[in-house]
C-alpha positions as a printed Julia matrix, in Angstrom:
116×3 Matrix{Float64}:
  93.01  153.92  114.24
  92.07  155.69  116.94
  93.71  155.09  120.68
  91.27  153.48  122.81
  92.39  154.96  125.72
  93.52  158.59  126.08
  97.34  158.58  126.37
  99.66  161.67  128.54
 102.83  162.49  127.54
 105.64  162.39  129.88
 107.26  165.7   130.38
 110.52  164.5   132.01
 111.76  162.16  129.15
 114.37  163.46  126.61
 113.04  161.85  123.35
 115.73  160.35  121.3
 115.7   160.97  117.8
 116.39  158.88  115.6
 117.04  159.11  111.52
 113.65  159.06  110.61
 111.5   159.05  113.78
 111.15  160.58  117.33
 110.38  158.2   120.56
 108.64  160.04  123.36
 106.98  157.85  126.44
 103.35  158.31  126.92
 100.96  156.93  129.81
  97.47  155.38  129.11
  95.23  157.87  131.47
  93.0   154.6   132.15
  95.54  151.77  133.22
  98.9   154.1   133.91
 100.81  151.86  131.51
 103.61  153.45  129.93
 104.42  153.16  126.51
 106.85  154.26  123.91
 105.05  156.22  121.08
 106.94  156.1   117.89
 106.35  159.33  115.83
 107.58  159.44  111.86
 106.91  162.34  109.66
 106.76  161.38  105.84
 105.87  162.19  102.48
 102.93  161.17  100.36
 105.49  159.57   98.32
 106.91  157.9   101.44
 103.59  156.62  102.61
 103.98  152.74  101.48
 107.32  152.76  102.79
 106.4   153.75  106.75
 103.34  151.84  106.77
 105.59  148.33  106.0
 106.68  148.58  109.41
 103.18  148.94  111.09
 102.09  146.38  109.03
 104.76  143.84  109.86
 104.3   145.06  113.91
 100.66  144.21  113.49
 101.45  140.67  112.57
 104.12  139.86  114.79
 103.57  138.48  118.05
 106.24  136.83  120.07
 107.47  137.42  123.68
 110.93  138.32  122.2
 109.5   141.17  120.49
 108.47  144.29  121.29
 104.45  144.6   120.89
 102.61  146.76  118.77
  99.7   148.11  121.19
  97.91  150.95  118.99
  99.1   152.99  115.66
  97.52  156.39  114.83
  97.96  157.04  111.1
  97.49  160.33  109.53
  98.35  161.74  106.23
 102.02  163.0   107.12
 103.04  161.04  110.39
 102.52  157.32  112.04
 102.47  157.34  115.68
 103.16  153.75  116.69
 102.03  152.89  120.09
 104.48  150.09  121.3
 104.92  148.66  124.62
 108.16  149.91  126.63
 111.13  147.23  127.33
 113.31  149.29  130.02
 116.96  148.38  130.3
 119.97  148.88  128.44
 120.15  149.61  124.67
 121.17  146.47  122.17
 124.1   148.67  121.23
 125.21  148.94  124.73
 125.09  145.49  125.35
 126.77  144.22  122.21
 129.48  146.7   123.16
 129.81  145.56  126.65
 129.73  141.7   125.06
 132.45  142.62  121.84
 135.11  144.88  123.93
 136.88  141.61  125.47
 136.85  139.86  122.16
 138.33  142.81  120.31
 140.99  142.63  122.96
 141.45  138.73  122.45
 141.71  139.24  118.66
 144.36  141.87  119.38
 146.57  139.6   121.65
 145.89  136.4   118.88
 147.02  138.62  116.05
 150.21  140.0   118.05
 151.25  136.08  118.58
 150.78  135.29  115.54
 152.24  137.82  113.7
 155.52  136.94  116.08
 155.19  133.2   115.12
 154.94  132.46  118.54
């Protein structure tokens, strides 16, 4: 699928690497909106597995989900252009929420172990 607008990578962004993909930011040259581009390389035998994410994102439309804006499918790469949701990472948010609970569970375990 061709991109409807030309996008330009943002050079100051250090792309995080996942196990299978690289994330980079890009800016729409026409609207100046910033998007996240997820670039996934694959071998031909992995094609259907990699395309499953594209097919799911194409069908999902909800205000609480990242929306797929565009996609580029090549013989060895898939680029998924998604809306950018700035803010904390989910893992960081969960750690901030769960850390006090872990301390509370340790206290309860200590008290129950002493039969108080």
